[in-house]
N, C-alpha and C positions, 0 to 999 in steps of 0.2 A: 504494500500500500504506500510506503514512503516513496518508492520510485515514481509512482503516479503523481504525487504532490510535487516532486522535484521538477518534473517535466512541464508542469502547468505554467502557462504564461498568464499575466494579468489581463483580464478583459475589462473594457470600459463601457460606459453607457448601458443601454438596455441589455446587451449580452452579459455584462458584468452582474447586473441585478439577477438575471435568470440563472447564471452560474452559481451565485451565492444562495439562491433559492433551492436549486436542485442538487448541488454538490453534496450536502449532508446525507443524501440518500445512499451514497456509496458506502456509508458506515452502518446502514441498517440491514441486518442479515435477512430479514423477511423480504425486503425489496430485492436484494441480490438473488434470493432463492426464486422469487416469483418471476423475475425477468431474466433468469439465467439462459434461456433459449431464445431470447428476443434480440433481433438486430433491426434497428429502426432509426430513421432520421426524420425529425420534424423541424420545419423552419418556422420560427416565431418572428414576425416582422411588425414592429411598432412603427407605423407609417409616419408618425410625427417625431420619431427619434432619428439618431444618426447611425445606429447600428441595429442589425438583425441578429438573432441568435439561432444557431443550428444546434438542436438538442440531439445528441447521438446516444442511443441506448444499445449497448453491445455486451452480450453475455453477462448480464447482472451489474454492469457499470454504466454510469451516466456521465457524459462529458458535454461541454458546451463550447462552441466556437463562435466568434464574432465576425460579422461581415458588414462592410459599409452599406448603409441603406440607400444611399444616393445612386449607387451603381446598380440599377435594377437588373441589368443583363447578367450580372454576377450572381443573382439570387435565383436564377431559373433552375427548374427541375433537372435538366440535362447537365448542368454544370456542377451543382451540389449533390445531386442524386438523392434528394429528399423524397419521402413517400407521402408526407402530409404537410400542409401549410396552414397556419392561422395568422391572419393579417387584420389588424385593427389599430386603434389608438392606444397609447400607453395607459390612459385612464380606464378604458374598457378591459385591457389585459388585467389590470389590478383588481377590477371588480369581478372578473371571471375567476381569477386565482383565489380570491377571498370568499368565493361562493355567494357574493351579493346579488348575482343575477339568477333569476329562475330560468328554467328551460324555456318557458314561453317567452321571456324577455330576450333570450339569446336567439330564438327563432325569429322574433320580430326584427331584431337587429340584422339578422342574416337577410331577411326579405328586403329591408331598407338599405342593404349593402354597407352597413356600418361595420359589419364583421364579414370577412371573406375566408372561406375554408375550402381547401382542396384536399381530397383524401380523407373524408369525414371519419371513416372507420379507424384510420391511423391516428388522427388528431384526438379521438376519444380516449386514447391511452393517457392523455394528459390528466383526465379525471382521476384515473388510478394513481398517477404520480402525486397529485394534490392530496389524495387520501392518506398517503404515507407521511406527508408533511404535517398534517394537523394533529 
C-alpha cells in the first residue's frame, strides 16, 4: 500500500476534491472485496470547473486522474477509454454526492439537460461508492 501512496501525484481543483473523497476507500476491506473483479473508468466533469476527474476502479483499488476541462477533445471516450460519464455543475455534483437530490429530482435535471450521463449502468456504480463513504 505504501508504494501506491509514493506514486501518487497531487491533483488540483475538482479532480483533487474527488480524489480526497474516494481515496479512503482503498483502506476499506469491504470495498476492496466487493470491487475486486471490477475494472471500470468513469469520467466526472464539472463543467464550471477547470479540471475533470477520471475515476478508475481496478481490482479493488480506486484511483483518480485529473484532466483539463477546457480541452474537450481530450475528454472523449476514445481517448480516455471511459465507460461512463457524469457531467454537470460542481454545485449539483455536491448535492448528488451528499444525497440531497431525490431520484425524481435527478430525472428532472436529466430531462432539463442540467445533468448529462452517458453509460447510465456504469455511472450507477457511483451510488455504491457513496454508500461506503457514509
